[in-house]
Kinemage of the C-alpha trace (Angstrom):
@kinemage 1
@onewidth
@group {chain A} dominant
@subgroup {mainchain}
@vectorlist {calphas} color= white
{ca met a 1} P 0.264 -0.467 0.106
{ca ala a 2} L 1.464 3.329 -1.516
{ca gly a 3} L 2.200 5.913 1.824
{ca val a 4} L 1.215 9.038 1.769
{ca asn a 5} L 3.677 11.947 1.954
{ca lys a 6} L 2.775 14.776 4.222
{ca arg a 7} L 4.795 17.973 3.471
{ca thr a 8} L 5.837 20.433 6.511
{ca thr a 9} L 4.374 23.978 6.822
{ca leu a 10} L 7.507 25.516 5.850
{ca gln a 11} L 7.146 23.489 2.456
{ca ile a 12} L 3.519 23.920 1.333
{ca trp a 13} L 4.115 27.554 2.282
{ca gly a 14} L 7.602 27.353 0.196
{ca asp a 15} L 5.349 25.533 -2.800
{ca val a 16} L 2.456 27.780 -2.706
{ca ile a 17} L 5.243 30.749 -3.081
{ca phe a 18} L 6.716 28.726 -5.749
{ca ala a 19} L 3.155 28.492 -8.132
{ca ile a 20} L 2.518 32.331 -7.130
{ca phe a 21} L 5.707 33.020 -8.413
{ca leu a 22} L 5.404 31.203 -12.001
{ca arg a 23} L 1.769 32.509 -12.223
{ca glu a 24} L 3.832 36.135 -12.306
{ca ile a 25} L 5.903 34.892 -14.605
{ca lys a 26} L 3.310 33.509 -16.726
{ca ser a 27} L 0.905 36.631 -16.842
{ca lys a 28} L 3.887 38.746 -17.611
{ca phe a 29} L 5.038 36.554 -20.889
{ca asn a 30} L 1.322 36.726 -22.246
{ca asp a 31} L 1.850 40.529 -23.411
{ca lys a 32} L 4.096 40.531 -26.649
{ca leu a 33} L 7.403 41.652 -24.984
{ca gly a 34} L 7.009 39.927 -22.198
{ca val a 35} L 9.137 40.060 -19.186
{ca ser a 36} L 11.839 41.362 -21.293
{ca trp a 37} L 9.667 44.409 -21.270
{ca ala a 38} L 10.048 44.570 -17.576
{ca val a 39} L 13.896 45.044 -18.039
{ca ile a 40} L 13.550 47.443 -20.979
{ca gln a 41} L 11.521 49.911 -19.955
{ca pro a 42} L 13.045 50.969 -16.524
{ca val a 43} L 16.697 50.682 -18.727
{ca ser a 44} L 15.420 52.886 -21.219
{ca phe a 45} L 14.173 55.273 -18.650
{ca ile a 46} L 17.348 55.575 -16.741
{ca phe a 47} L 19.395 56.031 -19.597
{ca ile a 48} L 17.302 58.896 -21.134
{ca leu a 49} L 17.412 61.084 -18.064
{ca ser a 50} L 20.891 60.086 -17.123
{ca phe a 51} L 21.825 60.960 -20.433
{ca ile a 52} L 20.048 64.213 -20.663
{ca arg a 53} L 21.159 65.225 -17.399
{ca gly a 54} L 25.296 64.507 -18.653
{ca arg a 55} L 24.705 66.807 -21.775
{ca leu a 56} L 23.636 69.660 -20.015
{ca asp a 57} L 25.692 69.649 -16.801
{ca gly a 58} L 28.693 67.683 -18.735
{ca gly a 59} L 31.744 66.907 -17.011
{ca asp a 60} L 31.463 65.434 -12.951
{ca thr a 61} L 28.702 66.263 -10.725
{ca his a 62} L 30.588 65.928 -7.309
{ca thr a 63} L 33.579 64.005 -8.646
{ca met a 64} L 31.234 61.766 -10.089
{ca pro a 65} L 30.186 61.569 -13.793
{ca ser a 66} L 26.994 62.999 -14.362
{ca phe a 67} L 25.460 59.943 -16.233
{ca val a 68} L 26.527 57.926 -13.504
{ca phe a 69} L 25.101 60.492 -10.361
{ca ile a 70} L 21.903 59.949 -12.144
{ca val a 71} L 21.986 56.324 -12.855
{ca tyr a 72} L 22.682 55.841 -9.090
{ca gly a 73} L 19.480 58.095 -8.209
{ca met a 74} L 17.287 56.603 -11.093
{ca leu a 75} L 18.049 53.372 -9.914
{ca ile a 76} L 17.041 53.550 -6.368
{ca met a 77} L 14.333 55.536 -6.954
{ca gln a 78} L 13.034 52.848 -9.517
{ca thr a 79} L 13.138 50.497 -6.986
{ca phe a 80} L 11.766 51.922 -4.472
{ca leu a 81} L 8.452 52.994 -6.326
{ca asn a 82} L 8.141 49.780 -8.436
{ca thr a 83} L 8.795 47.369 -5.339
{ca met a 84} L 6.334 49.396 -3.571
{ca arg a 85} L 3.550 49.127 -6.250
{ca ala a 86} L 4.106 45.438 -6.720
{ca ser a 87} L 3.698 44.835 -2.829
{ca ala a 88} L 0.887 47.130 -2.290
{ca gly a 89} L -1.089 45.215 -4.918
{ca ser a 90} L -0.166 41.837 -4.018
{ca ile a 91} L -3.291 41.246 -2.167
{ca lys a 92} L -6.135 42.627 -4.513
{ca arg a 93} L -3.877 41.024 -7.520
{ca asn a 94} L -4.315 37.122 -6.084
{ca lys a 95} L -7.411 37.726 -3.750
{ca pro a 96} L -9.370 34.911 -5.823
{ca leu a 97} L -6.277 32.689 -4.716
{ca phe a 98} L -7.370 33.311 -0.899
{ca ala a 99} L -10.056 30.905 -1.610
{ca phe a 100} L -7.642 28.085 -1.264
{ca arg a 101} L -7.079 27.251 2.808
{ca gln a 102} L -2.761 27.036 1.992
{ca val a 103} L -2.608 31.102 -0.143
{ca gln a 104} L -2.200 33.499 2.083
{ca pro a 105} L -1.696 37.032 1.299
{ca ile a 106} L 2.091 37.078 2.513
{ca ala a 107} L 2.887 34.463 0.481
{ca ser a 108} L 1.855 36.282 -2.994
{ca thr a 109} L 3.412 39.353 -1.445
{ca val a 110} L 6.756 37.706 -1.346
{ca ala a 111} L 6.397 35.806 -4.582
{ca ile a 112} L 5.683 39.158 -6.672
{ca val a 113} L 8.015 41.362 -4.717
{ca gly a 114} L 10.619 38.395 -5.148
{ca phe a 115} L 9.705 38.677 -8.976
{ca glu a 116} L 10.139 42.438 -8.798
{ca phe a 117} L 13.640 41.935 -6.902
{ca leu a 118} L 14.538 39.627 -9.835
{ca val a 119} L 13.688 42.049 -12.551
{ca lys a 120} L 15.582 44.954 -11.064
{ca val a 121} L 18.787 42.525 -10.918
{ca cys a 122} L 18.463 42.059 -14.585
{ca val a 123} L 18.055 45.921 -14.837
{ca ile a 124} L 21.220 46.389 -13.049
{ca ala a 125} L 23.319 43.803 -15.186
{ca val a 126} L 21.994 45.502 -18.706
{ca ile a 127} L 23.135 48.737 -17.311
{ca val a 128} L 26.320 47.610 -16.657
{ca leu a 129} L 26.924 45.877 -19.994
{ca ala a 130} L 25.482 48.970 -21.827
{ca met a 131} L 27.744 51.269 -19.542
{ca tyr a 132} L 30.884 48.878 -20.360
{ca phe a 133} L 30.351 49.021 -24.364
{ca leu a 134} L 29.786 52.670 -24.093
{ca gly a 135} L 32.851 52.723 -22.416
{ca ile a 136} L 31.867 54.366 -19.382
{ca glu a 137} L 33.955 53.958 -16.369
{ca ile a 138} L 32.401 51.244 -13.866
{ca tyr a 139} L 32.868 51.959 -10.402
{ca ile a 140} L 32.083 50.660 -6.885
{ca his a 141} L 34.438 51.559 -4.166
{ca asp a 142} L 32.555 49.479 -1.979
{ca pro a 143} L 29.941 47.036 -3.334
{ca leu a 144} L 29.029 45.638 0.130
{ca gly a 145} L 28.628 49.320 1.339
{ca phe a 146} L 25.636 49.264 -2.189
{ca ile a 147} L 24.630 45.719 -1.849
{ca val a 148} L 23.287 46.649 1.945
{ca ile a 149} L 22.150 50.282 0.704
{ca tyr a 150} L 20.233 49.067 -2.045
{ca leu a 151} L 18.454 45.563 -0.179
{ca thr a 152} L 17.401 47.892 2.968
{ca ile a 153} L 15.593 50.462 0.415
{ca trp a 154} L 14.066 47.066 -0.993
{ca leu a 155} L 12.681 45.955 2.322
{ca leu a 156} L 11.311 49.608 3.203
{ca ala a 157} L 9.687 49.650 0.316
{ca val a 158} L 8.307 45.769 0.373
{ca ser a 159} L 7.147 47.116 4.074
{ca val a 160} L 5.219 49.931 2.943
{ca gly a 161} L 3.928 48.444 -0.148
{ca ile a 162} L 2.398 46.012 2.835
{ca leu a 163} L 0.645 48.833 4.622
{ca phe a 164} L -0.799 50.459 1.574
{ca ala a 165} L -2.245 46.878 0.497
{ca leu a 166} L -4.216 46.561 3.530
{ca leu a 167} L -5.393 50.038 3.847
{ca ala a 168} L -6.717 49.582 0.351
{ca ala a 169} L -8.434 46.245 1.303
{ca phe a 170} L -10.542 48.434 3.667
{ca ile a 171} L -10.471 52.060 1.953
{ca pro a 172} L -9.724 51.213 -1.866
{ca glu a 173} L -9.314 55.176 -2.278
{ca val a 174} L -6.201 54.666 -0.865
{ca asp a 175} L -4.397 53.469 -4.237
{ca lys a 176} L -5.322 56.893 -5.735
{ca ala a 177} L -3.867 58.737 -2.536
{ca arg a 178} L -0.605 56.191 -3.175
{ca glu a 179} L -0.154 56.889 -6.864
{ca met a 180} L -0.645 60.888 -6.170
{ca met a 181} L 1.984 60.629 -3.651
{ca gln a 182} L 4.433 59.002 -5.649
{ca arg a 183} L 4.405 61.603 -8.204
{ca pro a 184} L 6.758 64.174 -6.370
{ca leu a 185} L 9.069 61.254 -4.489
{ca leu a 186} L 11.092 61.735 -8.050
{ca phe a 187} L 11.558 65.272 -7.341
{ca ile a 188} L 12.473 65.726 -3.949
{ca ser a 189} L 14.542 62.284 -3.500
{ca gly a 190} L 17.757 63.556 -4.573
{ca thr a 191} L 17.504 61.322 -7.557
{ca phe a 192} L 18.826 64.754 -9.986
{ca phe a 193} L 19.979 66.601 -7.402
{ca ser a 194} L 22.432 66.096 -3.755
{ca leu a 195} L 22.179 68.073 -0.820
{ca gln a 196} L 25.330 69.628 -1.445
{ca asp a 197} L 23.451 71.403 -4.124
{ca leu a 198} L 21.276 73.159 -1.398
{ca pro a 199} L 21.709 75.793 1.330
{ca arg a 200} L 22.233 74.090 4.603
{ca glu a 201} L 19.508 75.952 5.906
{ca ser a 202} L 16.802 73.863 3.486
{ca trp a 203} L 18.118 70.727 4.133
{ca gly a 204} L 15.336 70.059 7.025
{ca tyr a 205} L 12.670 70.127 4.029
{ca phe a 206} L 14.074 66.922 2.466
{ca asp a 207} L 16.725 65.267 5.058
{ca trp a 208} L 13.288 63.204 6.535
{ca asn a 209} L 12.599 61.314 3.500
{ca pro a 210} L 14.697 58.207 3.739
{ca ile a 211} L 14.780 57.835 -0.524
{ca leu a 212} L 17.207 60.694 -0.130
{ca his a 213} L 19.303 59.014 2.514
{ca ala a 214} L 19.447 56.119 0.163
{ca ile a 215} L 20.662 57.553 -2.834
{ca glu a 216} L 23.264 59.692 -1.400
{ca leu a 217} L 24.798 56.790 0.304
{ca ser a 218} L 24.741 54.654 -2.586
{ca arg a 219} L 26.700 57.533 -4.538
{ca gln a 220} L 29.113 57.896 -1.667
{ca ala a 221} L 29.459 54.014 -1.575
{ca ala a 222} L 30.226 54.611 -5.633
{ca tyr a 223} L 32.806 57.335 -4.995
{ca pro a 224} L 34.025 57.828 -1.782
{ca thr a 225} L 35.140 61.394 -2.850
{ca phe a 226} L 31.568 62.332 -3.416
{ca gly a 227} L 31.363 63.419 -0.007
{ca ala a 228} L 27.817 62.979 1.155
{ca val a 229} L 26.554 65.511 3.934
{ca gly a 230} L 23.284 65.583 5.712
{ca val a 231} L 22.078 61.654 5.438
{ca ser a 232} L 22.831 58.423 7.954
{ca gln a 233} L 22.676 54.765 7.400
{ca leu a 234} L 22.005 54.442 10.897
{ca tyr a 235} L 18.290 56.602 10.059
{ca leu a 236} L 17.819 54.824 6.933
{ca asn a 237} L 17.849 51.630 8.714
{ca ile a 238} L 16.009 52.894 12.020
{ca val a 239} L 13.176 53.848 9.585
{ca thr a 240} L 13.608 50.701 7.443
{ca leu a 241} L 12.860 48.578 10.848
{ca val a 242} L 10.223 50.704 11.942
{ca phe a 243} L 8.242 50.327 8.500
{ca thr a 244} L 8.859 46.584 8.655
{ca phe a 245} L 7.470 46.171 12.194
{ca leu a 246} L 4.822 47.816 11.630
{ca ala a 247} L 3.809 46.208 8.402
{ca leu a 248} L 4.597 42.827 9.982
{ca ser a 249} L 2.248 43.375 13.304
{ca ser a 250} L -0.812 45.103 10.681
{ca tyr a 251} L -0.615 41.804 8.935
{ca arg a 252} L -0.897 39.611 11.892
{ca val a 253} L -3.905 41.560 13.004
{ca tyr a 254} L -5.552 42.353 9.776
{ca trp a 255} L -4.438 39.898 6.919
{ca lys a 256} L -7.883 38.052 7.643
{ca gln a 257} L -10.073 40.887 7.588
{ca ser a 258} L -8.243 42.094 4.425
{ca ile a 259} L -9.205 38.565 2.350
{ca ser a 260} L -12.809 38.682 3.393
{ca arg a 261} L -14.144 42.380 2.485
C-alpha cells in the first residue's frame, strides 16, 4: 500500500510561493514583449534621463560622472517605487487564490516582490553591460555597502507596500492617494540633485526622506570622494525597521479581514 507523503508547513508555504511566482512570470509573458519589457522600460528610462543630465551638465557632479550620478539616483528611486507598487497590489492581485486554505496574502506578497527584485537585478546587469560597451567608467569603491543600502531600501518599499495593501482592502481610495504621493518623490528624493547643491538651511525640508538618504549613501559607496553630507545609514536602518515592524504587525492583526472584504 502506497504511503502518503506529508509535507511540513514550511514546504507547503514554499510550494505556494513558487506557484504564485510562476503564475506571475506567465502573466508577464502574456504580453507581446513579455518579461523583456519589464527590463527594457526602466533601463531605457534611466538611460534617457541620465543622458540628458549628462549632456546638460557635462563633466562631473561632485567628483562623479554626471551620467553615473543620475544612474544611481534613478536606480534607487525606481527600485523603491516599483517594489512598493508591486507590494501594494499583491493582495488585490491574487485575491481569488485566497479561497484555497494553503494560500495566504503574505505568500502572494513574497512571490510578487521576489519577482520584482529579480527584474531589478536584470536591470542592473543590463545597465552595467551598456556602460561597459559605451566606454563609461564602472567603479564601485564599496560594493558590499551598496548592496546593503539597496537591500535596505527594497525592504522599506516592501513594508510600505504591505501597509498600503492592507489599507486598500478597507479603503479602496487609498490606491489613488498612493499614486498621487508617488509622483513628487522623484523630485524631492535627490534623484537629480544632491544635498550639497542646496543651502544647509533647507536640508530639513528634504532629509526626513529615507529615499534621499539611500540615494546619497549609494553614491558615497561608489565614489568615496562624493562627500555625502546630511545623510545617515543609521537613520535609513531605523526607518526601515520601524516600517517593517508596523507592516508585519498590521498584517498579523488584519490579514483575515483584508481578504474577506
